[in-house]
C-alpha positions in Angstrom: 91.9 110.5 94.5 94.1 108.1 92.6 92.1 105.5 90.7 94.0 102.4 89.8 93.0 99.2 87.9 94.9 96.0 88.6 94.8 94.2 85.3 96.2 91.1 83.6 94.2 88.9 81.3 96.3 85.9 82.4 95.1 84.2 85.6 97.3 83.2 88.5 99.8 86.0 88.3 99.0 87.6 91.6 96.5 90.2 90.4 93.9 89.8 93.2 96.7 89.3 95.8 98.2 92.6 94.8 94.9 94.5 94.7 94.0 93.4 98.2 97.3 93.6 99.9 98.5 96.8 98.3 95.1 98.3 99.4 95.6 97.0 102.9 99.2 98.4 103.1 98.1 101.8 101.8 95.3 101.8 104.4 97.7 100.8 107.1 99.8 103.8 106.1 96.9 106.1 106.9 95.2 106.4 103.5 91.5 106.0 102.9 91.2 103.2 100.3 88.3 101.6 98.5 88.6 98.3 96.7 86.1 97.6 93.9 85.8 93.9 93.0 84.9 93.5 89.3 85.8 89.8 89.1 82.7 87.4 89.2 84.9 85.0 91.2 84.7 87.6 94.0 88.2 86.6 95.2 89.1 90.1 96.4 85.9 90.2 98.4 86.5 86.8 100.0 90.1 87.7 100.7 88.9 90.7 102.8 86.3 88.5 104.6 83.3 89.7 102.7 80.8 87.2 101.3 77.8 88.6 99.4 74.6 86.7 100.1 71.9 86.4 97.5 69.9 89.6 97.3 72.6 91.8 99.0 74.0 94.7 96.9 77.3 94.1 94.9 79.1 95.4 91.9 76.5 93.5 89.8 73.7 95.8 91.1 76.0 98.8 90.7 76.6 98.1 87.0 73.2 96.5 86.0 70.9 98.2 88.4 70.3 101.6 89.9 72.3 101.5 93.2 75.3 103.6 94.0 78.8 102.5 95.1 78.0 103.8 98.5 75.0 101.5 98.8 77.0 98.4 98.0 80.2 99.4 99.9 81.2 97.6 103.1 83.9 98.7 105.5 86.6 96.3 106.5 88.5 98.7 108.7 88.4 102.4 109.5 90.5 103.2 106.4 89.6 100.3 104.1 86.3 99.6 102.3 85.3 97.2 99.6 82.5 97.2 97.0 82.1 93.4 96.8 81.4 91.1 93.9 78.9 88.2 93.5 78.8 85.4 91.0 75.8 87.2 89.3 78.4 89.6 87.9 79.2 86.9 85.3 75.9 87.7 83.7 76.7 91.4 83.3 78.6 91.0 80.0 75.4 89.6 78.4 73.0 92.0 80.2 75.0 95.1 79.2 75.6 94.0 75.6 72.7 96.1 74.3 73.2 99.0 76.7 74.1 102.4 75.2 77.3 103.7 76.8 77.9 100.5 78.7 81.6 101.2 79.0 80.8 104.4 80.9 78.6 103.0 83.7 81.3 102.6 86.4 82.9 106.0 85.5 79.6 107.7 86.2 79.1 105.8 89.4 82.5 106.8 90.6 81.8 110.5 89.7 78.6 110.4 91.7 80.2 108.9 94.9 80.4 111.5 97.7 82.8 109.5 99.9 86.3 110.9 100.0 89.1 108.4 99.4 92.8 108.7 98.7 92.9 105.6 96.5 90.3 103.5 94.6 91.7 100.2 93.5 89.8 98.0 91.0 90.4 94.3 90.9 89.6 93.2 87.3 88.6 89.8 85.9 91.2 87.9 83.8 89.7 89.0 80.5 89.3 92.1 78.3 85.5 92.2 78.2 82.9 94.8 79.3 83.8 94.6 83.0 87.5 95.4 82.3 86.5 98.1 79.8 84.4 99.7 82.5 87.5 99.7 84.8 89.7 101.2 82.1 87.3 104.0 81.5 86.8 104.7 85.2 90.4 105.0 86.2 93.5 107.0 85.4 96.1 104.4 86.1 96.8 100.7 85.3 99.1 98.5 87.4 100.2 95.3 85.7 101.2 92.3 87.9 103.5 89.8 86.2 104.9 86.5 87.2 108.6 86.1 86.2 108.5 83.1 83.9 109.1 82.8 80.1 105.4 83.4 79.3 105.4 86.7 81.1 105.2 88.8 78.0 102.8 86.5 76.2 99.6 88.4 75.5 101.1 91.7 76.8 100.9 93.4 73.4 97.2 92.8 73.3 96.6 94.2 76.7 98.7 97.3 75.9 96.8 97.7 72.7 93.5 97.6 74.6 94.7 100.2 77.0 95.9 102.4 74.1 92.5 102.2 72.3 90.6 103.0 75.5 93.0 105.9 76.1 92.5 107.2 72.5 88.7 106.8 72.3 87.2 106.8 75.8 89.6 108.0 78.5 92.5 110.2 77.4 94.0 110.4 80.9 94.5 106.6 81.1 98.1 105.4 81.6 100.0 102.3 82.4 101.8 103.6 85.4 103.2 100.6 87.2 104.5 97.0 86.7 104.7 94.6 89.7 106.7 91.4 89.7 104.9 88.8 91.8 105.8 85.3 93.0 109.4 86.2 92.6 112.1 83.6 93.5 115.4 85.3 93.8 117.2 81.9 94.0 116.5 81.1 90.3 118.4 82.5 87.3 115.2 82.4 85.3 113.5 85.0 87.6 116.4 87.4 87.2 116.5 86.9 83.4 112.8 87.4 82.9 112.8 90.4 85.2 115.5 92.0 83.1 113.7 91.2 79.8 110.4 92.7 81.1 112.1 95.8 82.4 114.0 96.2 79.1 110.7 95.8 77.2 109.0 98.6 79.1 112.0 100.9 79.0 112.4 100.5 75.3 108.6 100.9 74.6 108.1 104.1 76.6 109.3 106.4 73.9 106.9 105.2 71.3 103.7 104.7 73.4 102.2 107.6 75.3 100.4 105.3 77.7 103.8 104.1 79.0 105.1 107.6 79.6 106.2 107.7 83.3 105.5 104.0 83.8 107.4 102.7 86.8 108.9 99.2 87.0 108.6 98.9 90.7 111.8 98.0 92.6 109.8 95.9 95.1 109.6 92.2 94.1 106.7 90.3 95.7 108.5 87.2 96.8 106.9 83.8 96.7 105.6 83.3 100.2 103.3 80.6 101.5 101.7 83.1 103.9 100.3 85.0 100.9 98.6 81.8 99.7 97.2 81.1 103.2 95.7 84.5 104.0 92.6 84.4 101.7 91.3 81.3 103.4 91.1 83.3 106.7 89.4 86.3 105.0 92.4 88.5 105.9 95.0 90.6 104.1 98.6 89.5 104.6 99.1 92.4 107.0 96.4 91.0 109.3 97.2 87.3 108.9 101.1 87.4 109.1 102.2 91.0 109.7 105.9 90.0 110.1 106.0 87.8 107.0 108.0 88.5 103.8 104.7 89.0 102.0 103.6 91.7 104.4 107.0 93.3 104.2 106.9 93.3 100.4 103.5 94.9 100.1 104.4 97.6 102.6 107.4 98.3 100.5 105.3 98.4 97.3 102.8 100.8 99.0 105.7 103.1 99.9 106.8 103.2 96.2 103.2 103.8 95.1 102.9 106.7 97.5 106.3 108.1 96.4 104.9 108.4 92.8 102.6 111.2 94.1 105.6 112.9 95.8 107.6 112.8 92.6 104.8 114.1 90.5 104.1 116.9 92.9 107.8 117.9 93.0 108.0 117.8 89.2 104.9 120.1 88.9 
Protein backbone atom coordinates (compact mmCIF):
# COMPACT_ATOMS: atom_id res chain seq x y z
CA UNK A 1 0.00 0.00 0.00
CA UNK A 2 1.24 3.46 -0.88
CA UNK A 3 0.71 5.95 1.94
CA UNK A 4 0.69 9.60 0.85
CA UNK A 5 0.23 12.79 2.87
CA UNK A 6 -1.01 15.86 0.97
CA UNK A 7 0.62 18.78 2.78
CA UNK A 8 1.06 22.53 2.52
CA UNK A 9 0.97 24.85 5.52
CA UNK A 10 -0.44 27.57 3.26
CA UNK A 11 -4.20 27.47 2.86
CA UNK A 12 -6.08 27.85 -0.41
CA UNK A 13 -3.56 26.09 -2.63
CA UNK A 14 -5.73 23.13 -3.68
CA UNK A 15 -4.61 20.70 -0.96
CA UNK A 16 -8.01 19.21 -0.11
CA UNK A 17 -9.17 19.43 -3.73
CA UNK A 18 -6.15 17.35 -4.73
CA UNK A 19 -6.52 14.84 -1.88
CA UNK A 20 -10.18 14.17 -2.73
CA UNK A 21 -10.08 14.20 -6.51
CA UNK A 22 -6.80 12.32 -6.87
CA UNK A 23 -8.27 9.67 -4.56
CA UNK A 24 -11.45 9.53 -6.63
CA UNK A 25 -9.49 9.24 -9.88
CA UNK A 26 -7.33 6.44 -8.48
CA UNK A 27 -10.47 4.64 -7.29
CA UNK A 28 -12.10 5.08 -10.70
CA UNK A 29 -9.02 3.42 -12.23
CA UNK A 30 -9.70 0.30 -10.15
CA UNK A 31 -7.58 0.95 -7.06
CA UNK A 32 -8.87 0.59 -3.52
CA UNK A 33 -8.33 3.96 -1.84
CA UNK A 34 -8.82 5.25 1.70
CA UNK A 35 -8.87 8.99 2.46
CA UNK A 36 -8.00 9.99 6.03
CA UNK A 37 -9.22 13.49 6.89
CA UNK A 38 -6.88 15.09 9.45
CA UNK A 39 -8.13 18.66 9.03
CA UNK A 40 -10.54 19.88 11.75
CA UNK A 41 -12.39 21.84 9.05
CA UNK A 42 -13.42 18.42 7.64
CA UNK A 43 -13.48 19.75 4.09
CA UNK A 44 -12.34 16.45 2.56
CA UNK A 45 -15.15 14.62 4.36
CA UNK A 46 -17.76 17.16 3.25
CA UNK A 47 -16.36 17.09 -0.29
CA UNK A 48 -17.12 13.36 -0.39
CA UNK A 49 -20.60 13.82 1.04
CA UNK A 50 -19.76 12.70 4.58
CA UNK A 51 -20.91 14.82 7.52
CA UNK A 52 -19.99 13.50 10.97
CA UNK A 53 -22.72 14.04 13.54
CA UNK A 54 -21.87 14.59 17.20
CA UNK A 55 -21.08 11.29 18.85
CA UNK A 56 -20.23 9.43 15.64
CA UNK A 57 -16.65 8.16 15.23
CA UNK A 58 -14.13 10.33 13.39
CA UNK A 59 -10.37 10.88 13.24
CA UNK A 60 -10.67 12.63 16.61
CA UNK A 61 -11.73 9.39 18.30
CA UNK A 62 -9.06 7.49 16.36
CA UNK A 63 -6.29 9.75 17.69
CA UNK A 64 -7.64 10.59 21.14
CA UNK A 65 -9.67 7.49 21.91
CA UNK A 66 -9.45 3.76 21.52
CA UNK A 67 -11.28 3.17 18.24
CA UNK A 68 -9.69 1.81 15.08
CA UNK A 69 -9.58 3.26 11.59
CA UNK A 70 -12.00 0.53 10.51
CA UNK A 71 -14.55 1.60 13.13
CA UNK A 72 -14.53 5.21 11.89
CA UNK A 73 -14.28 4.45 8.18
CA UNK A 74 -17.21 5.06 5.84
CA UNK A 75 -17.48 3.86 2.25
CA UNK A 76 -18.28 6.36 -0.48
CA UNK A 77 -18.12 3.87 -3.36
CA UNK A 78 -16.96 0.25 -3.78
CA UNK A 79 -13.33 1.39 -4.17
CA UNK A 80 -13.28 4.60 -2.13
CA UNK A 81 -13.52 4.97 1.66
CA UNK A 82 -13.01 7.92 4.00
CA UNK A 83 -12.12 8.21 7.66
CA UNK A 84 -13.92 11.52 8.28
CA UNK A 85 -13.00 14.45 10.49
CA UNK A 86 -15.05 16.49 12.94
CA UNK A 87 -14.53 19.94 14.43
CA UNK A 88 -13.58 18.17 17.69
CA UNK A 89 -10.28 17.34 16.01
CA UNK A 90 -9.18 20.92 16.70
CA UNK A 91 -8.87 19.95 20.38
CA UNK A 92 -6.54 17.06 19.62
CA UNK A 93 -3.42 19.25 19.63
CA UNK A 94 -4.09 20.22 23.25
CA UNK A 95 -5.32 16.82 24.42
CA UNK A 96 -2.31 15.00 22.98
CA UNK A 97 0.26 17.51 24.24
CA UNK A 98 1.10 15.38 27.29
CA UNK A 99 0.76 12.01 25.57
CA UNK A 100 3.95 9.95 25.33
CA UNK A 101 4.64 9.04 21.70
CA UNK A 102 1.82 11.25 20.43
CA UNK A 103 3.43 11.50 16.97
CA UNK A 104 3.18 7.71 16.56
CA UNK A 105 -0.54 7.22 17.24
CA UNK A 106 -1.74 7.27 13.63
CA UNK A 107 1.16 5.09 12.45
CA UNK A 108 0.15 2.42 14.95
CA UNK A 109 -3.52 2.66 13.91
CA UNK A 110 -2.56 2.21 10.24
CA UNK A 111 -0.41 -0.80 11.12
CA UNK A 112 -3.33 -2.40 12.98
CA UNK A 113 -5.79 -1.91 10.10
CA UNK A 114 -6.70 -5.20 8.41
CA UNK A 115 -8.47 -3.70 5.39
CA UNK A 116 -6.46 -4.01 2.18
CA UNK A 117 -5.96 -0.79 0.18
CA UNK A 118 -3.75 0.18 -2.73
CA UNK A 119 -3.53 3.80 -1.57
CA UNK A 120 -4.07 5.62 1.70
CA UNK A 121 -4.17 9.40 1.18
CA UNK A 122 -4.08 11.77 4.15
CA UNK A 123 -5.49 15.30 3.89
CA UNK A 124 -3.53 17.38 6.40
CA UNK A 125 -4.40 20.69 8.08
CA UNK A 126 -2.68 23.91 6.93
CA UNK A 127 -0.23 23.83 9.84
CA UNK A 128 2.80 21.88 11.04
CA UNK A 129 1.43 20.75 14.42
CA UNK A 130 0.73 17.38 16.03
CA UNK A 131 -1.85 16.33 13.43
CA UNK A 132 0.56 16.92 10.53
CA UNK A 133 3.40 15.21 12.44
CA UNK A 134 1.16 12.16 12.89
CA UNK A 135 0.62 12.12 9.15
CA UNK A 136 4.34 12.42 8.37
CA UNK A 137 5.20 9.57 10.72
CA UNK A 138 2.44 7.35 9.32
CA UNK A 139 3.22 7.70 5.59
CA UNK A 140 6.13 7.08 3.24
CA UNK A 141 5.40 9.83 0.72
CA UNK A 142 4.51 13.51 0.71
CA UNK A 143 2.78 15.30 -2.17
CA UNK A 144 3.02 19.07 -2.19
CA UNK A 145 0.30 21.07 -3.97
CA UNK A 146 1.40 24.56 -5.02
CA UNK A 147 -0.40 27.50 -6.56
CA UNK A 148 1.66 29.21 -9.28
CA UNK A 149 2.04 32.71 -7.89
CA UNK A 150 5.04 34.64 -6.62
CA UNK A 151 4.53 33.45 -3.02
CA UNK A 152 4.62 29.78 -4.07
CA UNK A 153 8.03 29.18 -2.51
CA UNK A 154 7.31 31.22 0.61
CA UNK A 155 7.51 28.95 3.64
CA UNK A 156 8.57 25.99 1.54
CA UNK A 157 11.98 25.74 3.23
CA UNK A 158 10.28 25.37 6.64
CA UNK A 159 8.03 22.61 5.33
CA UNK A 160 10.98 20.76 3.76
CA UNK A 161 12.95 21.13 6.98
CA UNK A 162 10.06 19.62 8.95
CA UNK A 163 9.91 16.68 6.53
CA UNK A 164 13.69 16.26 6.87
CA UNK A 165 13.59 16.24 10.68
CA UNK A 166 10.77 13.69 10.74
CA UNK A 167 12.68 11.57 8.22
CA UNK A 168 15.86 11.69 10.32
CA UNK A 169 14.30 11.12 13.74
CA UNK A 170 10.96 9.36 13.38
CA UNK A 171 10.39 7.91 9.90
CA UNK A 172 13.46 7.14 7.82
CA UNK A 173 11.39 6.02 4.82
CA UNK A 174 9.68 9.42 4.43
CA UNK A 175 10.22 11.21 1.11
CA UNK A 176 8.82 14.20 -0.76
CA UNK A 177 7.81 12.28 -3.87
CA UNK A 178 5.56 14.65 -5.84
CA UNK A 179 4.83 18.31 -6.53
CA UNK A 180 1.46 19.29 -8.05
CA UNK A 181 0.70 22.69 -9.57
CA UNK A 182 -2.93 23.65 -8.89
CA UNK A 183 -5.15 26.51 -10.09
CA UNK A 184 -2.97 26.81 -13.16
CA UNK A 185 -3.81 29.43 -15.78
CA UNK A 186 -1.86 28.76 -18.95
CA UNK A 187 -2.84 32.14 -20.42
CA UNK A 188 -0.68 34.09 -17.96
CA UNK A 189 3.07 34.55 -18.22
CA UNK A 190 3.32 34.56 -14.42
CA UNK A 191 2.09 30.96 -14.18
CA UNK A 192 4.74 29.78 -16.63
CA UNK A 193 7.49 31.74 -14.89
CA UNK A 194 6.60 30.51 -11.41
CA UNK A 195 6.24 26.94 -12.68
CA UNK A 196 9.74 27.16 -14.14
CA UNK A 197 11.13 28.63 -10.91
CA UNK A 198 9.53 25.92 -8.75
CA UNK A 199 10.71 23.12 -11.03
CA UNK A 200 14.22 24.56 -11.07
CA UNK A 201 14.20 24.83 -7.27
CA UNK A 202 13.30 21.17 -6.81
CA UNK A 203 15.68 19.95 -9.50
CA UNK A 204 18.58 21.90 -7.98
CA UNK A 205 17.72 20.77 -4.43
CA UNK A 206 17.53 17.05 -5.13
CA UNK A 207 21.25 16.41 -4.95
CA UNK A 208 21.69 17.84 -1.47
CA UNK A 209 18.52 16.60 0.26
CA UNK A 210 17.83 12.90 0.48
CA UNK A 211 14.10 13.51 1.07
CA UNK A 212 13.88 14.89 -2.49
CA UNK A 213 15.62 11.95 -4.17
CA UNK A 214 13.27 10.73 -6.88
CA UNK A 215 10.77 13.55 -6.35
CA UNK A 216 8.61 14.10 -9.42
CA UNK A 217 7.42 17.49 -10.57
CA UNK A 218 4.22 16.20 -12.14
CA UNK A 219 3.66 17.12 -15.77
CA UNK A 220 -0.08 17.46 -15.17
CA UNK A 221 -1.17 20.98 -14.32
CA UNK A 222 -4.49 21.25 -12.49
CA UNK A 223 -6.13 24.03 -14.46
CA UNK A 224 -8.25 26.69 -12.83
CA UNK A 225 -11.78 25.37 -13.32
CA UNK A 226 -15.07 26.59 -11.84
CA UNK A 227 -16.40 23.02 -11.70
CA UNK A 228 -13.72 22.14 -9.16
CA UNK A 229 -14.98 24.94 -6.93
CA UNK A 230 -18.62 23.87 -7.32
CA UNK A 231 -18.21 20.13 -6.67
CA UNK A 232 -17.74 20.27 -2.84
CA UNK A 233 -21.09 21.98 -2.31
CA UNK A 234 -22.75 18.92 -3.87
CA UNK A 235 -20.74 16.47 -1.75
CA UNK A 236 -19.18 14.95 -4.85
CA UNK A 237 -15.74 14.56 -6.37
CA UNK A 238 -15.16 16.31 -9.67
CA UNK A 239 -15.43 12.91 -11.40
CA UNK A 240 -18.98 12.53 -10.13
CA UNK A 241 -20.04 16.15 -10.47
CA UNK A 242 -18.60 17.02 -13.90
CA UNK A 243 -16.96 13.95 -15.39
CA UNK A 244 -16.19 15.64 -18.72
CA UNK A 245 -14.75 18.87 -17.26
CA UNK A 246 -11.15 20.04 -17.43
CA UNK A 247 -10.86 19.39 -13.71
CA UNK A 248 -11.86 15.74 -14.07
CA UNK A 249 -9.54 15.34 -17.04
CA UNK A 250 -6.61 16.83 -15.10
CA UNK A 251 -7.08 14.64 -12.04
CA UNK A 252 -7.40 11.52 -14.18
CA UNK A 253 -4.12 12.53 -15.84
CA UNK A 254 -2.49 13.10 -12.45
CA UNK A 255 -3.71 9.72 -11.24
CA UNK A 256 -2.09 8.16 -14.29
CA UNK A 257 1.24 9.77 -13.42
CA UNK A 258 0.97 8.65 -9.79
CA UNK A 259 0.31 5.07 -10.88
CA UNK A 260 3.22 5.27 -13.32
CA UNK A 261 5.57 6.03 -10.42
CA UNK A 262 5.03 2.46 -9.19
CA UNK A 263 5.70 1.04 -12.65
CA UNK A 264 9.00 2.94 -12.91
CA UNK A 265 10.07 1.91 -9.42
CA UNK A 266 9.26 -1.74 -10.17
CA UNK A 267 11.16 -1.61 -13.46
CA UNK A 268 14.18 -0.01 -11.78
CA UNK A 269 14.21 -2.72 -9.12
